[in-house]
C-alpha positions as CSV (number, residue, x, y, z in Angstrom):
1,M,-36.4,-52.4,-20.8
2,A,-39.7,-53.9,-19.9
3,E,-42.8,-51.8,-20.5
4,E,-44.0,-49.7,-17.7
5,Q,-47.6,-48.8,-17.1
6,E,-48.4,-45.1,-16.6
7,V,-50.1,-44.7,-13.2
8,E,-52.3,-42.1,-11.7
9,F,-50.7,-40.8,-8.6
10,N,-52.5,-40.5,-5.3
11,N,-50.6,-40.7,-2.2
12,D,-53.1,-38.9,0.0
13,G,-53.2,-41.8,2.5
14,L,-49.4,-41.5,3.0
15,L,-49.5,-37.8,3.4
16,D,-52.5,-37.9,5.9
17,A,-50.6,-40.6,7.8
18,L,-47.4,-38.4,7.9
19,A,-49.3,-35.4,9.0
20,A,-51.0,-37.4,11.9
21,L,-47.6,-38.8,12.9
22,R,-46.1,-35.4,13.1
23,E,-48.9,-34.0,15.1
24,E,-48.7,-36.8,17.7
25,E,-46.5,-39.9,17.6
26,T,-48.5,-42.8,19.0
27,P,-48.6,-46.6,18.2
28,T,-51.6,-45.9,16.0
29,T,-50.1,-43.1,14.0
30,E,-46.8,-44.9,13.6
31,T,-48.5,-48.1,12.4
32,N,-50.7,-46.2,9.9
33,F,-47.6,-44.5,8.5
34,V,-45.6,-47.7,8.1
35,N,-48.6,-49.4,6.4
36,A,-48.9,-46.5,4.0
37,L,-45.1,-46.6,3.3
38,I,-45.1,-50.2,2.4
39,K,-47.8,-49.6,-0.2
40,A,-46.4,-46.3,-1.5
41,T,-45.1,-45.7,-5.1
42,F,-43.3,-42.4,-5.7
43,L,-42.6,-40.1,-8.6
44,V,-38.9,-40.3,-9.1
45,P,-36.6,-38.1,-11.3
46,V,-34.6,-40.3,-13.7
47,L,-32.1,-39.4,-16.3
48,L,-32.6,-40.8,-19.7
49,D,-30.2,-40.5,-22.7
50,G,-33.2,-40.9,-25.1
51,E,-36.9,-40.3,-25.1
52,P,-39.5,-42.8,-23.8
53,E,-42.2,-43.9,-26.2
54,I,-45.9,-44.2,-25.7
55,T,-47.4,-47.2,-27.3
56,E,-50.9,-47.5,-28.8
57,D,-52.3,-48.9,-25.7
58,G,-51.0,-46.2,-23.5
59,M,-48.0,-48.0,-22.2
60,V,-44.8,-46.1,-21.6
61,Q,-41.8,-47.9,-23.1
62,I,-38.1,-47.2,-22.8
63,P,-36.1,-48.3,-25.9
64,E,-33.7,-51.1,-25.1
65,D,-30.6,-49.0,-25.9
66,T,-31.6,-46.1,-23.7
67,E,-29.7,-45.8,-20.3
68,M,-31.8,-44.8,-17.3
69,K,-30.2,-43.5,-14.1
70,I,-32.1,-42.6,-11.0
71,L,-31.3,-39.0,-10.1
72,T,-29.2,-38.6,-6.8
73,W,-28.3,-35.6,-4.8
74,E,-25.5,-35.5,-2.2
75,N,-26.1,-35.2,1.5
76,T,-24.0,-32.1,2.6
77,E,-23.1,-33.7,5.9
78,T,-22.4,-37.3,5.1
79,K,-21.4,-36.8,1.4
80,L,-23.4,-39.9,0.6
81,P,-25.9,-40.1,-2.3
82,V,-29.7,-39.7,-1.4
83,F,-32.6,-40.0,-3.7
84,P,-35.4,-37.2,-4.1
85,V,-38.7,-38.8,-4.3
86,F,-42.2,-37.2,-4.6
87,T,-45.7,-38.2,-3.7
88,D,-47.4,-36.1,-6.4
89,M,-46.8,-33.6,-9.2
90,G,-47.7,-30.7,-6.9
91,K,-44.5,-31.3,-4.8
92,L,-42.4,-30.8,-7.8
93,D,-43.4,-27.1,-8.5
94,E,-40.3,-25.5,-6.9
95,I,-37.8,-28.2,-7.7
96,E,-35.1,-27.4,-10.3
97,F,-33.2,-30.2,-11.9
98,P,-29.7,-29.9,-13.3
99,D,-30.6,-31.3,-16.7
100,P,-34.3,-30.8,-17.2
101,E,-34.4,-31.9,-20.9
102,Q,-33.0,-35.3,-19.9
103,T,-34.9,-35.6,-16.6
104,H,-38.1,-37.6,-16.6
105,L,-40.5,-38.7,-13.8
106,W,-40.8,-42.4,-13.3
107,P,-43.0,-44.4,-10.8
108,I,-41.0,-46.5,-8.5
109,P,-42.4,-48.4,-5.4
110,L,-40.8,-47.8,-2.1
111,M,-40.1,-51.6,-1.8
112,H,-37.9,-51.3,-4.9
113,F,-35.8,-48.7,-3.1
114,V,-35.7,-51.1,-0.1
115,Q,-34.1,-53.8,-2.3
116,M,-31.6,-51.3,-3.7
117,F,-30.6,-50.3,-0.2
118,K,-30.1,-53.9,0.8
119,E,-27.8,-54.4,-2.2
120,D,-25.7,-51.2,-1.8
121,T,-24.5,-50.1,1.6
122,N,-23.4,-46.7,0.2
123,L,-26.9,-45.6,-0.3
124,S,-28.1,-43.4,2.8
125,A,-31.6,-42.1,2.4
126,L,-34.6,-41.0,0.4
127,F,-35.8,-37.4,0.6
128,L,-39.6,-37.6,0.5
129,N,-40.9,-34.3,-1.0
130,P,-37.6,-32.4,-0.4
131,Y,-37.8,-29.3,1.8
132,T,-41.3,-30.0,2.9
133,G,-41.5,-33.7,3.6
134,M,-39.1,-36.0,5.5
135,E,-35.9,-38.0,5.3
136,L,-36.4,-41.7,5.1
137,T,-33.1,-43.1,6.4
138,R,-31.5,-46.5,5.8
139,F,-32.8,-47.6,9.1
140,N,-36.4,-46.5,8.1
141,L,-36.2,-48.5,5.0
142,M,-34.7,-51.7,6.6
143,L,-37.5,-51.3,9.3
144,V,-40.1,-51.3,6.5
145,D,-38.5,-54.4,5.0
146,K,-38.4,-56.2,8.3
147,V,-42.0,-55.3,9.1
148,A,-43.1,-56.6,5.7
149,Q,-41.2,-59.9,6.4
150,L,-42.7,-60.4,9.8
151,A,-46.2,-59.4,8.6
152,D,-45.9,-61.9,5.7
153,G,-48.9,-60.5,3.9
154,K,-51.0,-60.1,7.1
155,E,-52.2,-56.9,8.6
156,V,-49.2,-54.8,10.1
157,T,-49.6,-54.1,13.8
158,H,-47.6,-51.9,16.2
159,A,-46.4,-55.0,17.9
160,I,-44.9,-56.3,14.6
161,I,-43.2,-52.8,14.2
162,Q,-41.8,-53.1,17.7
163,A,-40.5,-56.5,17.1
164,A,-38.9,-55.4,13.8
165,K,-37.1,-52.6,15.6
166,A,-35.9,-54.9,18.3
167,E,-34.5,-57.4,15.8
168,L,-32.7,-54.6,13.8
169,E,-31.3,-53.0,16.9
170,A,-30.1,-56.4,18.2
171,A,-28.4,-57.0,14.8
172,A,-26.7,-53.6,14.8
173,Q,-25.6,-54.0,18.5
174,P,-25.1,-57.7,19.5
175,G,-26.4,-58.6,22.8
176,S,-24.9,-56.9,25.8
177,N,-22.4,-58.8,28.0
178,A,-23.6,-56.9,31.0
179,T,-24.6,-58.9,34.2
180,E,-26.0,-57.7,37.6
181,Q,-26.6,-59.6,40.9
182,V,-30.1,-59.3,42.2
183,E,-32.2,-60.7,44.9
184,V,-35.4,-62.2,43.8
185,D,-38.3,-62.8,46.2
186,G,-36.0,-62.8,49.2
187,E,-34.0,-65.8,47.9
188,S,-30.3,-65.9,47.3
189,E,-28.7,-63.6,44.7
190,M,-29.3,-64.4,41.1
191,E,-27.5,-63.1,38.0
192,I,-29.4,-61.3,35.3
193,S,-28.0,-60.9,31.8
194,Q,-29.2,-60.1,28.3
195,P,-30.6,-63.2,26.6
196,Q,-29.4,-64.0,23.0
197,D,-31.6,-64.9,20.1
198,V,-34.9,-64.1,21.6
199,P,-37.6,-65.6,19.3
200,V,-39.4,-62.8,17.3
201,A,-42.7,-64.6,17.9
202,L,-42.2,-64.2,21.7
203,Q,-41.3,-60.5,21.3
204,Y,-44.4,-60.0,19.1
205,E,-46.7,-61.6,21.7
206,L,-45.3,-59.5,24.6
207,M,-45.4,-56.3,22.7
208,G,-49.0,-57.1,21.7
209,V,-49.9,-57.4,25.4
210,A,-48.2,-54.2,26.1
211,D,-50.0,-52.4,23.2
212,D,-53.4,-53.7,24.5
213,H,-52.7,-52.2,27.9
214,P,-51.3,-48.7,27.2
215,G,-52.3,-47.3,30.5
216,D,-50.8,-50.1,32.5
217,I,-47.4,-51.0,30.8
218,T,-44.9,-48.3,29.7
219,K,-41.7,-50.3,29.6
220,M,-40.5,-53.9,29.7
221,W,-37.1,-55.6,30.0
222,L,-36.8,-59.2,28.7
223,L,-33.7,-60.6,30.6
224,W,-32.2,-64.0,31.6
225,L,-32.1,-65.1,35.2
226,S,-29.6,-67.7,36.5
227,N,-28.3,-69.3,39.6
228,E,-26.2,-72.4,38.8
229,E,-26.3,-73.7,42.5
230,Q,-30.0,-73.8,42.4
231,N,-30.2,-74.9,38.7
232,I,-32.2,-71.8,37.8
233,N,-32.0,-70.7,34.2
234,N,-35.1,-69.0,32.6
235,F,-36.4,-65.8,31.3
236,F,-36.9,-62.8,33.5
237,L,-39.4,-60.2,32.5
238,L,-39.4,-56.8,34.3
239,V,-42.5,-54.7,33.8
240,E,-42.8,-50.9,34.5
241,G,-46.0,-48.9,34.6
242,P,-48.0,-46.3,36.5
243,N,-50.6,-48.8,37.8
244,E,-49.0,-51.7,39.6
245,A,-52.3,-52.7,40.9
246,A,-53.1,-54.0,37.5
247,F,-50.0,-56.3,37.3
248,D,-51.8,-59.0,39.2
249,D,-54.1,-59.5,36.2
250,L,-51.5,-58.7,33.5
251,F,-48.8,-61.1,34.6
252,P,-50.7,-64.2,33.8
253,V,-51.5,-62.8,30.3
254,L,-47.7,-62.1,29.9
255,A,-46.9,-65.5,31.0
256,D,-49.2,-67.0,28.4
257,A,-47.1,-65.4,25.7
258,F,-44.2,-67.7,26.7
259,K,-46.5,-70.7,26.5
260,K,-47.8,-69.7,23.1
261,T,-44.5,-69.3,21.4
262,L,-41.8,-71.5,23.2
263,P,-41.3,-75.2,23.6
264,E,-42.6,-76.6,26.8
265,D,-39.1,-77.0,28.4
266,Q,-38.4,-73.3,27.7
267,Q,-41.7,-71.6,29.0
268,T,-40.5,-70.9,32.5
269,V,-40.4,-67.2,33.3
270,T,-40.0,-65.0,36.4
271,I,-42.1,-61.8,36.0
272,M,-41.7,-58.9,38.4
273,P,-42.4,-55.1,38.6
274,R,-39.4,-53.1,37.7
275,A,-39.8,-51.2,41.1
276,S,-39.1,-54.4,43.0
277,L,-35.4,-54.1,42.1
278,G,-35.1,-50.7,43.7
279,E,-32.4,-48.5,42.4
280,L,-30.8,-51.3,40.3
281,D,-29.1,-49.6,37.2
282,L,-30.5,-51.3,34.1
283,S,-28.9,-48.8,31.6
284,D,-26.7,-51.5,30.2
285,F,-29.7,-53.7,29.3
286,K,-31.8,-53.2,26.2
287,T,-35.5,-52.6,26.7
288,L,-38.0,-54.8,24.9
289,Y,-40.8,-52.3,25.0
290,D,-40.7,-48.6,25.7
291,R,-43.8,-46.5,25.1
């Protein structure tokens, strides 16, 4: 096996971000936690059938004929394998391993686990600091992966996290076939439906606007509006918030998101307050943004 460098572990940033998230879940605390996860490396129990060697320059080396297997536990409910991982040595004090003589600690980045989970659908979760930490589910790991892809080396923002969630949820539950008839601006009835393949860049821009106005936007639906007789086929954005007086200033900003991200012939959008549709049931339609 390739040589591995011994590392000094300090996951204080991740632990602080987790504590803040547990105290209050906000866009800021969630963003800080996801950022910390992407950068995290954990101490992971591994089983070796031989002893690692320390080279003269302090490198840890596993002999080529030594087998290494990451230790797994079984989730008592799902019966699927889970991996115990630790942020520091202090979190290992009360943990007993079944074969301590053959168990060693190895530094493994979180993104390595992400790749493992992408390749093996039978893997279900990581247990971060078992008994005191939290479970990182398959969805959590796939979210981290999608966020890293969308950020592409740039700063991770909450809008990127929201866009990643929307993309994962859409992939897990293909677009709804639900439709509703609505009256828009006193005109004849229009049909609303769930659009397919909404560009991630558009979702990102819209969520960014919402994040920039937390007191004005609490929920958004990105739908499709159509009336074949009137040749109407365009996006339909519904906005909900406690301060509709602010919508006059916000709607042009939201409309700019379509201009920034879509070709000119696809930029038409109808934007309305959610309240303008009265008691219309939107439970069959996915929300784009929900604070």
